[in-house]
C-alpha positions as CSV (number, residue, x, y, z in Angstrom):
1,M,106.7,19.2,-30.4
2,I,103.6,17.7,-30.8
3,P,104.3,14.1,-29.5
4,V,103.2,11.1,-31.6
5,A,101.9,9.4,-28.4
6,N,100.6,10.9,-25.0
7,P,99.4,8.5,-22.5
8,D,96.6,10.1,-20.3
9,V,96.9,8.9,-17.0
10,G,95.0,11.2,-14.1
11,A,93.1,11.1,-10.9
12,D,91.2,8.0,-11.6
13,E,94.2,5.9,-11.9
14,R,96.2,7.4,-9.0
15,E,92.8,6.9,-6.7
16,G,93.1,3.2,-8.0
17,V,96.8,2.7,-7.1
18,L,96.4,4.6,-3.8
19,R,93.6,2.0,-3.0
20,V,95.7,-1.0,-3.9
21,L,98.6,0.3,-1.7
22,E,96.3,0.8,1.2
23,S,95.0,-2.7,0.8
24,G,98.7,-4.2,1.2
25,Q,97.7,-6.7,-1.8
26,L,100.2,-5.2,-4.2
27,A,100.6,-8.6,-6.4
28,D,98.2,-10.8,-8.0
29,G,94.9,-10.7,-6.3
30,E,91.3,-9.5,-6.4
31,E,91.8,-6.5,-8.2
32,V,93.4,-8.5,-11.2
33,R,90.2,-10.6,-11.0
34,A,88.1,-7.7,-11.1
35,F,90.0,-6.4,-14.1
36,E,89.6,-9.6,-15.9
37,R,86.1,-9.8,-15.4
38,E,85.4,-6.1,-16.4
39,F,87.7,-6.7,-19.8
40,A,85.8,-10.0,-20.6
41,R,82.7,-8.3,-20.4
42,F,84.1,-5.4,-22.7
43,C,85.2,-7.8,-25.2
44,G,81.9,-10.0,-25.1
45,T,83.9,-13.1,-24.0
46,D,83.4,-15.3,-21.0
47,H,86.9,-15.6,-19.9
48,A,89.9,-13.2,-19.6
49,V,93.5,-13.9,-18.2
50,A,95.9,-11.0,-17.2
51,T,99.5,-11.2,-17.8
52,T,102.6,-9.2,-17.5
53,N,102.4,-8.0,-21.3
54,G,101.0,-8.4,-24.7
55,T,104.2,-10.6,-25.6
56,T,103.6,-13.1,-22.5
57,A,99.8,-13.1,-23.5
58,L,100.6,-14.3,-26.9
59,H,103.0,-17.0,-25.6
60,A,100.7,-18.2,-23.0
61,A,97.8,-18.3,-25.4
62,F,99.9,-20.6,-27.6
63,E,100.8,-23.0,-24.8
64,A,96.8,-23.0,-23.7
65,L,96.2,-23.9,-27.2
66,G,98.7,-26.8,-27.2
67,I,100.6,-25.4,-30.0
68,G,104.6,-26.1,-29.9
69,E,107.3,-27.9,-31.2
70,G,106.6,-29.4,-34.9
71,D,103.8,-26.7,-35.1
72,A,103.7,-23.8,-37.6
73,V,101.8,-20.6,-37.3
74,V,100.8,-18.3,-40.0
75,T,101.0,-15.0,-39.4
76,T,101.9,-11.6,-41.1
77,P,105.3,-10.0,-41.5
78,F,103.9,-6.5,-41.0
79,S,103.7,-6.0,-37.2
80,F,106.0,-5.6,-34.2
81,V,108.3,-8.4,-33.8
82,A,106.5,-9.8,-30.8
83,S,103.8,-11.2,-32.9
84,A,106.2,-13.8,-34.6
85,N,108.6,-14.1,-31.4
86,S,106.0,-15.2,-29.4
87,V,105.4,-18.4,-31.7
88,R,108.9,-19.0,-31.4
89,H,108.7,-19.0,-27.6
90,A,105.9,-21.4,-27.8
91,G,108.4,-23.7,-29.5
92,A,106.5,-23.3,-32.8
93,E,107.4,-21.8,-36.4
94,P,106.2,-18.7,-37.6
95,V,105.4,-18.8,-41.5
96,F,104.8,-15.4,-43.1
97,A,102.0,-14.5,-45.5
98,D,101.5,-11.3,-47.3
99,V,99.5,-8.4,-46.3
100,E,96.3,-6.5,-48.0
101,A,97.6,-3.6,-49.8
102,D,95.1,-1.4,-48.4
103,T,94.9,-2.0,-44.6
104,L,98.3,-3.9,-44.4
105,N,96.8,-6.8,-42.3
106,L,97.0,-10.4,-43.4
107,D,95.7,-11.3,-46.5
108,P,93.4,-14.2,-46.6
109,E,94.3,-15.3,-50.3
110,R,97.9,-15.6,-49.4
111,V,97.0,-17.4,-46.1
112,A,95.2,-20.0,-48.1
113,E,98.2,-20.4,-50.3
114,V,100.3,-21.1,-47.1
115,L,97.8,-23.6,-45.9
116,D,97.5,-25.3,-49.2
117,E,101.3,-25.9,-49.4
118,R,101.9,-27.1,-45.6
119,D,100.4,-29.8,-43.4
120,D,101.9,-28.6,-40.1
121,V,100.1,-25.3,-39.7
122,A,98.1,-25.5,-36.3
123,A,97.1,-21.9,-36.1
124,I,96.5,-18.6,-38.1
125,L,97.8,-15.5,-35.9
126,A,95.9,-12.4,-37.5
127,V,97.1,-9.0,-36.2
128,H,94.6,-6.2,-36.1
129,L,97.1,-3.6,-37.3
130,Y,97.2,-0.1,-36.3
131,G,93.6,-0.8,-34.6
132,M,92.3,-1.8,-37.9
133,P,90.5,-5.3,-37.6
134,A,92.0,-8.0,-39.9
135,D,89.4,-9.4,-42.5
136,V,88.4,-12.2,-40.0
137,A,85.3,-13.9,-42.0
138,P,87.5,-15.7,-44.3
139,L,90.3,-16.3,-42.0
140,R,87.9,-18.0,-39.8
141,E,86.6,-20.0,-42.7
142,L,90.0,-21.1,-43.5
143,A,90.8,-21.8,-39.9
144,D,87.7,-24.0,-39.7
145,E,88.2,-25.8,-43.0
146,H,91.8,-26.5,-42.3
147,D,91.0,-27.5,-38.8
148,V,93.4,-25.0,-36.9
149,F,93.2,-22.1,-34.4
150,L,92.4,-18.5,-35.2
151,V,94.2,-16.4,-32.7
152,E,93.9,-12.7,-32.9
153,D,96.8,-10.3,-31.8
154,A,94.5,-7.4,-30.6
155,A,97.5,-5.6,-29.0
156,Q,96.4,-2.3,-30.9
157,A,92.8,-2.9,-31.2
158,H,91.1,-2.5,-27.9
159,G,87.6,-1.7,-28.9
160,A,87.9,-2.1,-32.6
161,E,85.0,-4.0,-34.4
162,Y,84.5,-6.4,-37.4
163,E,80.8,-6.6,-38.6
164,G,79.6,-5.2,-35.4
165,E,81.5,-7.6,-33.0
166,T,84.3,-6.5,-30.9
167,V,87.9,-8.0,-31.6
168,G,88.9,-10.2,-29.0
169,S,85.9,-12.2,-29.2
170,L,86.3,-13.4,-32.8
171,G,89.0,-16.1,-32.6
172,D,89.6,-19.1,-30.5
173,A,91.8,-16.8,-28.2
174,A,92.9,-13.2,-28.5
175,C,95.5,-11.1,-26.9
176,F,95.9,-7.5,-26.0
177,S,98.6,-5.2,-24.7
178,F,98.5,-2.4,-22.1
179,Y,101.9,-0.7,-23.0
180,P,101.6,2.8,-22.1
181,T,101.3,4.1,-25.9
182,K,98.1,1.6,-26.6
183,N,94.6,2.8,-26.6
184,M,94.5,2.1,-22.9
185,T,97.3,1.3,-20.4
186,S,97.8,-0.3,-17.2
187,G,101.6,0.7,-17.1
188,E,102.7,-2.6,-18.5
189,G,100.4,-5.5,-19.0
190,G,98.3,-8.0,-21.4
191,M,95.3,-10.0,-21.4
192,I,94.0,-13.3,-23.1
193,T,90.5,-13.4,-23.7
194,T,88.4,-16.6,-24.9
195,D,85.1,-18.3,-24.6
196,D,86.9,-21.8,-23.9
197,P,87.0,-22.3,-20.2
198,E,89.9,-25.1,-20.6
199,V,92.1,-22.4,-22.9
200,A,91.4,-19.9,-20.0
201,E,92.3,-22.3,-17.1
202,R,95.4,-23.8,-19.0
203,A,96.5,-20.0,-19.7
204,R,96.1,-19.1,-16.1
205,R,98.0,-21.9,-14.7
206,F,100.8,-21.4,-17.4
207,C,101.1,-17.7,-16.2
208,D,101.4,-18.9,-12.6
209,H,104.1,-21.7,-12.7
210,G,101.9,-24.3,-13.9
211,R,100.3,-23.8,-10.2
212,T,96.9,-26.2,-9.6
213,V,96.2,-25.3,-5.9
214,G,98.5,-24.0,-3.1
215,Y,101.8,-25.3,-3.8
216,R,101.2,-28.2,-6.2
217,H,102.2,-27.7,-9.6
218,G,100.9,-29.9,-12.4
219,S,103.0,-28.5,-15.1
220,V,106.0,-26.0,-16.0
221,G,105.0,-22.5,-16.4
222,H,106.2,-19.0,-16.0
223,N,105.8,-16.2,-13.6
224,F,103.6,-14.1,-16.2
225,R,101.1,-12.6,-13.5
226,M,99.8,-9.3,-13.7
227,T,100.3,-6.9,-10.4
228,S,97.2,-5.4,-8.5
229,L,98.7,-2.3,-9.3
230,C,98.8,-2.5,-13.0
231,A,95.1,-3.7,-12.7
232,A,94.1,-0.7,-10.8
233,I,95.4,1.5,-13.6
234,G,94.0,-0.9,-16.4
235,R,90.5,-0.9,-14.6
236,A,90.4,3.1,-14.4
237,Q,91.6,3.3,-18.1
238,L,89.0,0.7,-19.3
239,R,86.2,3.0,-17.9
240,K,87.5,5.8,-20.4
241,L,88.4,3.8,-23.2
242,S,85.3,4.2,-25.3
243,E,85.7,7.8,-24.9
244,Y,89.4,7.5,-26.0
245,N,88.5,5.8,-28.9
246,L,85.9,8.3,-30.1
247,A,88.5,10.9,-29.8
248,R,90.9,8.9,-31.9
249,R,88.3,8.5,-34.6
250,G,87.2,12.0,-34.5
251,N,90.9,13.0,-35.0
252,A,91.6,10.7,-37.7
253,A,88.4,11.8,-39.6
254,Y,89.7,15.4,-39.2
255,L,92.9,14.4,-40.6
256,S,91.8,12.0,-43.5
257,D,89.5,15.0,-44.7
258,R,92.1,18.0,-44.6
259,L,94.5,15.4,-46.3
260,A,92.5,14.0,-49.0
261,D,94.2,15.7,-51.6
262,G,97.5,16.1,-49.9
263,P,101.1,14.8,-50.4
264,V,100.2,11.4,-48.6
265,E,97.7,8.3,-48.8
266,P,95.5,8.5,-45.6
267,P,94.3,5.2,-44.1
268,T,91.3,3.5,-45.4
269,E,88.5,1.9,-43.4
270,P,86.9,-1.0,-45.5
271,P,83.1,-1.7,-44.9
272,G,82.4,-3.6,-41.9
273,R,85.6,-2.7,-40.2
274,R,85.7,0.0,-37.3
275,S,89.0,1.2,-36.3
276,V,90.2,2.6,-33.2
277,F,93.0,4.4,-34.7
278,H,96.0,3.0,-32.6
279,Q,98.0,4.8,-35.3
280,Y,97.2,7.2,-38.0
281,T,99.2,5.9,-40.7
282,V,99.7,7.6,-44.0
283,R,101.9,6.3,-46.8
284,S,104.5,8.5,-49.0
285,D,107.1,7.7,-51.6
286,H,109.3,10.2,-49.9
287,R,108.7,8.9,-46.3
288,D,112.0,9.3,-44.6
289,L,112.2,12.9,-46.2
290,L,108.5,13.8,-44.8
291,E,109.6,12.6,-41.3
292,A,112.5,14.8,-41.5
293,H,110.2,17.8,-42.5
294,L,107.6,17.3,-39.8
295,A,110.5,17.1,-37.1
296,D,111.6,20.6,-38.6
297,C,107.8,21.7,-38.2
298,D,107.9,20.4,-34.5
299,V,105.2,17.7,-35.5
300,G,106.2,14.2,-33.9
301,S,105.9,11.1,-36.2
302,A,107.2,7.3,-36.1
303,V,107.8,4.7,-38.6
304,Y,105.7,1.5,-37.6
305,Y,107.3,-0.5,-39.0
306,P,110.8,0.0,-41.0
307,L,111.4,-3.5,-41.5
308,P,109.2,-6.5,-42.2
309,I,109.7,-9.3,-39.6
310,H,111.2,-11.9,-42.1
311,E,113.9,-9.2,-43.1
312,Q,114.9,-8.8,-39.2
313,P,118.4,-10.0,-38.1
314,A,116.7,-12.1,-35.8
315,Y,115.0,-14.1,-38.7
316,P,118.2,-14.9,-40.8
317,D,117.0,-18.1,-42.2
318,V,113.5,-16.9,-43.5
319,D,113.0,-17.0,-47.3
320,A,109.9,-15.6,-48.1
321,D,108.5,-13.6,-51.2
322,L,106.4,-10.8,-49.4
323,P,106.3,-7.9,-51.9
324,V,103.6,-5.9,-50.4
325,A,104.8,-5.9,-46.9
326,E,108.4,-5.1,-48.2
327,R,107.2,-2.1,-50.3
328,E,104.7,-0.7,-47.8
329,S,107.5,-0.8,-44.8
330,D,109.4,1.9,-46.9
331,R,106.1,4.0,-47.2
332,V,104.4,4.1,-43.8
333,L,104.6,6.9,-41.2
334,S,102.1,7.3,-38.5
335,L,101.1,10.9,-37.3
336,P,99.7,12.1,-33.9
337,V,96.1,10.9,-33.5
338,H,96.0,10.3,-29.6
339,P,92.9,11.8,-27.7
340,S,94.7,14.7,-26.1
341,L,95.2,16.5,-29.3
342,S,93.3,19.9,-29.7
343,T,91.9,21.4,-32.7
344,D,94.9,23.7,-33.2
345,E,97.6,20.9,-33.0
346,L,95.6,18.8,-35.6
347,E,95.5,21.8,-37.7
348,R,99.4,22.0,-37.4
349,V,99.7,18.3,-38.2
350,V,97.8,19.3,-41.5
351,E,99.6,22.2,-42.4
352,A,102.9,20.4,-41.7
353,V,101.9,17.6,-43.7
354,R,100.5,19.7,-46.7
355,S,103.8,22.0,-46.7
356,F,105.9,19.2,-47.6
357,E,104.8,19.3,-50.9
358,T,106.5,22.8,-51.5
359,S,109.4,21.9,-49.1
360,E,113.2,22.0,-50.6
361,R,113.3,18.3,-49.4
362,V,111.1,17.0,-51.8
363,P,113.2,17.1,-54.9
364,E,115.9,15.1,-53.4
365,A,113.5,12.1,-53.1
366,T,113.2,9.1,-55.4
367,A,110.1,7.5,-55.8
368,G,109.9,3.6,-54.7
369,E,113.3,3.9,-53.4
370,R,114.0,1.4,-50.6
371,V,115.6,2.7,-47.5
372,D,116.3,0.8,-44.9
373,S,115.9,2.5,-41.5
């Protein structure tokens, strides 16, 4: 089976972990500070604050921005549920706006409608879905016009670019995840980037029990600290990230070229946006049957995400009309695009997808049928 994800962890990561083990400083320490400095430099920001994972990074960022009870945050329904959950963790209310049909990222026109309707919005949370940057410029304009924060959920977009600028440097704060399937990993971990020194300091304190100095605590916080072991892995991965992203883009180009006239809709890359293809996500009206066909061909695939957040059981009270997100959640399917794919494996993926046109499964499908997975 060709896996849909395949983390690449090798000698450099092992060397880093051994270095930390030999130092005896396993928890938060200078290794983490070094990772923060290097990641801030990579993103082009003044500050970076390491956390335990992408969800805690988002939670801490909202706390650092002063967003909480009584506030609303406009965000996308088409994301991993952590995007909206983090808003709730901070005590605020996630409010959903529909997504662009081409990129499935937050639609600025729909965001504008929400901002015109409500006076309690404190922030816009833009997710760079699948490694594709959201349309940041109009979102930044809306944020400035309505005097609200712009926060980037860049959990899937390490190294992606918008108009030549690296994501993570485009909002008032940005958050990354280093989960094993991401473009780079630290085993588990997250990072907040910002140019605002006060936001960085408040986030750092919140992630360390509100600690100011020694055992003095100026506020209530959490233990969201990254370990030195994770930071050592992350530093090694960061050195390889540009190479990884180039490989993903090359694999994506190969797939798009070979699938251009096939039975699926390949992803698009609008002008000015440079994706790092955390996922290579195609669309098909026969998605579930295609997924089963690929499994028969020993090609892994996955659905990200089969249910929009506003339709999740955890959000029973949300009443929202979001037709694009609802329609496309039944059509998306992610194919292998990770850096370790060989040319032979890429060709097997292409052949498996193209053979779906003549497979026995196709007549069973009903175009446009909604299937809750």
